[in-house]
C-alpha positions as a printed Julia matrix, in Angstrom:
190×3 Matrix{Float64}:
  19.23  -34.68  10.25
  15.78  -33.43   9.26
  14.09  -30.44  10.85
  10.6   -29.02  11.2
   9.47  -25.41  10.97
   7.73  -24.79  14.31
   5.78  -22.12  16.14
   3.64  -21.84  19.26
   0.18  -20.33  19.14
  -3.37  -20.3   20.37
  -5.76  -21.78  17.84
  -9.21  -20.27  17.31
 -12.51  -22.16  17.53
 -14.43  -22.64  14.25
 -16.92  -19.83  15.02
 -14.07  -17.32  15.48
 -12.35  -18.54  12.29
 -15.64  -18.0   10.46
 -15.78  -14.4   11.69
 -12.15  -13.88  10.61
 -13.15  -15.19   7.18
 -16.04  -12.68   6.99
 -13.72   -9.82   7.93
 -11.16  -10.97   5.34
 -13.87  -11.07   2.66
 -14.93   -7.49   3.5
 -11.32   -6.31   3.18
 -10.93   -8.13  -0.15
 -13.5    -5.71  -1.58
 -10.82   -2.98  -1.47
  -9.14   -4.75  -4.41
  -5.67   -4.53  -2.84
  -2.85   -6.9   -3.77
  -2.83   -9.08  -0.64
  -1.85  -12.69   0.02
  -4.77  -13.69   2.24
  -4.43  -16.21   5.09
  -6.46  -19.41   4.67
  -9.34  -19.99   7.11
  -7.68  -23.02   8.74
  -4.55  -20.97   9.55
  -6.15  -18.25  11.71
  -4.47  -18.26  15.15
  -2.63  -16.05  17.65
   1.14  -16.63  17.36
   3.0   -16.74  20.67
   6.51  -17.62  19.46
   7.98  -18.5   16.07
  10.83  -21.01  16.44
  11.83  -21.54  12.81
  13.54  -24.74  11.73
  14.05  -27.12  14.66
  15.96  -30.38  14.37
  13.51  -33.24  14.99
  15.58  -34.61  17.9
  14.96  -31.33  19.79
  11.18  -31.36  19.43
  10.57  -33.35  22.67
  12.58  -30.85  24.75
  10.8   -27.91  23.03
   7.47  -29.55  23.83
   8.43  -30.21  27.47
   9.69  -26.65  28.06
   6.6   -25.18  26.36
   4.25  -27.42  28.38
   5.89  -26.3   31.63
   5.53  -22.62  30.67
   1.9   -23.09  29.57
   1.0   -24.78  32.89
   1.94  -21.57  34.75
  -0.73  -19.64  32.79
  -4.28  -19.68  34.13
  -7.02  -20.21  31.55
  -8.43  -16.89  30.34
 -10.84  -15.3   27.86
 -10.13  -12.92  25.0
 -11.95  -11.03  22.27
 -11.21  -10.41  18.62
 -11.38   -6.65  18.43
 -10.38   -4.04  15.86
  -8.35   -4.15  12.66
  -4.82   -2.9   12.17
  -1.61   -3.36  10.25
   2.12   -3.61  10.76
   4.21   -1.51  10.56
   1.28    0.96  10.67
  -2.27    1.43   9.42
  -1.05    4.03   6.9
   1.76    1.8    5.58
   0.21   -1.67   5.82
   2.3    -4.78   5.13
   0.76   -7.29   7.55
  -3.0    -7.04   8.16
  -4.38   -8.23  11.48
  -7.38   -8.56  13.75
  -6.62   -7.36  17.26
  -6.84   -9.41  20.43
  -8.19   -7.86  23.63
  -8.08   -9.36  27.13
  -8.51   -8.36  30.75
  -4.95   -7.81  31.92
  -2.16   -9.16  29.75
  -2.34  -12.99  29.8
  -1.09  -13.34  26.21
   1.91  -11.12  26.92
   2.78  -12.98  30.14
   2.42  -16.34  28.38
   4.6   -15.2   25.48
   7.24  -13.95  27.94
   7.17  -17.26  29.87
   7.54  -19.24  26.63
  10.29  -16.89  25.46
  12.26  -17.42  28.69
  11.79  -21.2   28.71
  12.89  -21.54  25.08
  15.77  -19.1   25.49
  17.16  -21.47  28.13
  17.18  -24.12  25.36
  19.21  -21.8   23.12
  16.44  -20.2   21.03
  16.94  -16.54  20.18
  14.76  -14.0   21.95
  12.35  -11.96  19.86
  13.58   -8.41  19.38
  10.17   -6.84  18.75
   7.6    -6.2   21.45
   4.88   -8.85  21.61
   1.52   -7.71  20.18
  -1.17  -10.45  20.19
  -3.11  -10.53  16.93
  -4.54  -12.79  14.23
  -2.8   -12.26  10.88
  -5.31  -12.21   8.03
  -3.15  -11.08   5.09
   0.16   -9.75   3.79
   0.26   -6.83   1.35
   2.27   -7.65  -1.79
   2.2    -4.33  -3.69
   0.78   -0.78  -3.44
  -2.17   -1.55  -5.75
  -5.36   -0.06  -4.21
  -3.57    0.49  -0.91
  -5.59    3.69  -0.3
  -8.86    1.69  -0.46
  -7.41   -0.91   1.91
  -6.34    1.77   4.41
  -9.88    3.22   4.28
 -11.42   -0.22   4.87
  -9.14   -0.84   7.87
  -9.96    2.56   9.37
 -13.7     1.8    9.39
 -13.27   -1.04  11.9
 -10.37   -0.12  14.19
 -12.62   -0.19  17.28
 -15.13   -2.91  16.35
 -15.51   -5.95  18.64
 -15.93   -8.94  16.35
 -16.0   -11.93  18.74
 -16.21  -11.49  22.54
 -15.37  -13.99  25.27
 -13.33  -16.63  23.47
 -11.93  -19.22  25.89
  -8.17  -19.82  25.94
  -7.5   -23.17  27.62
  -4.45  -24.42  25.69
  -1.61  -23.29  23.5
  -0.48  -25.47  20.6
   2.89  -26.48  19.21
   2.43  -26.26  15.44
   4.44  -27.56  12.52
   4.34  -25.34   9.42
   4.93  -26.88   5.99
   5.43  -24.41   3.14
   3.76  -25.49  -0.11
   3.23  -23.67  -3.44
  -0.38  -23.09  -2.33
   0.7   -21.59   1.01
   1.53  -22.74   4.52
  -0.12  -25.83   6.0
  -0.21  -25.95   9.8
  -0.35  -29.21  11.75
  -0.84  -29.37  15.53
   1.93  -31.45  17.11
   0.97  -31.01  20.78
  -1.65  -29.32  22.94
  -0.15  -27.39  25.86
  -2.86  -27.02  28.53
  -3.08  -23.95  30.74
  -3.67  -24.13  34.49
  -7.38  -24.5   35.29
């Protein structure tokens, strides 16, 4: 039985992806050894599901749609740069996400609960909404990268982005990198 590598996320509009690209290009100037995320792949991940047997995709979609419908539409901003596990030991580089209240966190918790009822493992780490822009591969020029990140920890890059739907994505790994395909739009409550 074949399976698909799936995750749930909120896609970004083209204008926000363009700003993410500009930020990525500024960080590239540090000369660090980073695998940069492609423009088309910028998004906010809500839940990574991993490999899912194709027969289960309809029930994943239905449970995710039901959870998304409980979330009112909201707005968010792309704000500040950071890294996991920390800004001084960067491995994953990200652009922060800011909202009024915690709609992303509530949505992620609702999706987590709905999918846990289907047998998916709960995430062990606390949810931190962000847009991944790169993954550090080696310590080359890490000091310059840390300095570049520190310059924009508080900057607001894109204000007032509308969040009206989540998306169920399929992720295909290729030698050139991951290719994401939207399988279903999951509308929020209006």
